[in-house]
SETOR-166199 format. One record per residue: z, x, y of N, C-alpha, C, O in turn. Coordinates in steps of 0.2 Angstrom, whole numbers, plus 5000, padded with zeros to 4 digits. Layout:
REM SETOR-166199
ZXYZXYZXYZXY;...
REM end
This chain:
REM SETOR-166199
512250615074511850595079511650525078511450505073;511750485083511550415083510850405084510450445087;510550345082509850325084509750325091509250345093;510250305095510150305102510050375105509650385109;510450415102510450485104509750515102509450555106;509550495097508850525094508350495099507850535101;508350435101507850405105507850435112507350455115;508450455114508450485121508150555120507750575125;508250595115507950655114507250655113506850695116;506950605110506250595109505950585115505350605116;506250545120505950535126505850595130505450605135;506150645128506150715132505650765129505450815131;505350735123504850785120504150775124504050725127;503750835123503050835126502650785122502850765116;502050765124501650725121501450755114501450715109;501250815114501050845107501650845102501550835096;502250855105502850855100502950785098503150775092;502850735102502950665100502450645095502550615090;501850665096501250655091501450685084501350655079;501650755084501850785078502450745075502450735069;502950725079503550685076503250625073503450605067;502850585076502550525074502150535067502250495063;501750585067501350605061501850615055501750595050;502350655057502850665051503250605049503350595043;503450565053503750505052503250455047503450425043;502650455049502150415046502050445039502050405034;502050505038502050535031502650525027502550505021;503250525030503850505026503750435024503950415018;503550385028503550315026503050305021503150265016;502450345021501950335016502250365009502050335004;502550415009502850445003503450395000503450384994;503850365005504350315003503950254999504150224994;503450235002503050174999502750194992502850154988;502450254992502250274985502750274980502650254974;503350304982503950304977504150234975504350214970;504150184980504350114979503850084974504050054969;503150094975502650064971502750094963502650064959;502850164963502950194957503550164953503550144947;504150154957504750114954504550044952504750024946;504250014956504149934955503649924949503749884945;503149974948502649964942502850004936502350004932;503350034936503550074930503850034925503949974926;503850054919504150014913504849994915505250034917;505049934915505649904917505749894924506249864927;505249904928505249894935505049824937504849784932;505249794943505149724944504449694943504349634942;503949744944503249724944502949754938502349744937;503249784933503049814927502649764923502149774920;502849704923502549644919501849634921501449624917;501749644928501049634930500549684928500049674926;500849744928500449804925500249794918499649804916;500749774914500649754907500149704906499749704902;500149654910499649594910498949624911498449604908;498849664916498249694918497949734913497349734911;498449774910498149824904497949774898497449794895;498349724897498149684891497449644893497049644888;497349624899496749594901496149644900495649624897;496249704902495749754901495549774894495049774892;496149774890496049794883495649734879495249744874;495749674882495449614878494749594882494549544880;494549634886493949624890493949564893493349524894;494449544896494549484900494449494908494649454912;494149554909494049574916493349584918492949584913;493149584924492449594926492449654931492949664934;491949684932491849744936492049714943491849664945;492349754948492449734954491849724958491849674962;491349754957490649744961490449674959490149644964;490549654953490349584951490749534955490549484957;491449544955491849494958491749494966491749434968;491549544969491449544976490749514977490749474982;490249524973489649484974489749414973489449374977;490149384968490249314968490649284974490449234976;491149324976491449304982491049294988491049254992;490549344989490049344995489649284994489449254999;489349274988488949214987489349144988489049104991;489949144986490349084988490449074995490349014998;490549124999490649125006490049105009490049065014;489449125007488849105010488749035009488448995013;488849005003488848935002489248895006489048845008;489848915007490348885011490148875018490348835021;489848925020489648925027489048885029488948865035;488748855024488148815025488348745026487948705027;
REM end
């Protein structure tokens, strides 16, 4: 079946059926994204070096809590708005 044929069939679905299909397609895309992230950040993956850097920074205490980083950004934004 071609994409065009699928499109034609989808136009014949009821609104609840289209919503169900759209939800299913969205879930498929989310799962594909999750698999891609797992591959990219796994050992040997193209972004694996970033994960290794973050883990090294955490181990060496070169990080700060997210709440502190957000507070600093908010303070900087307030100063910039003045």
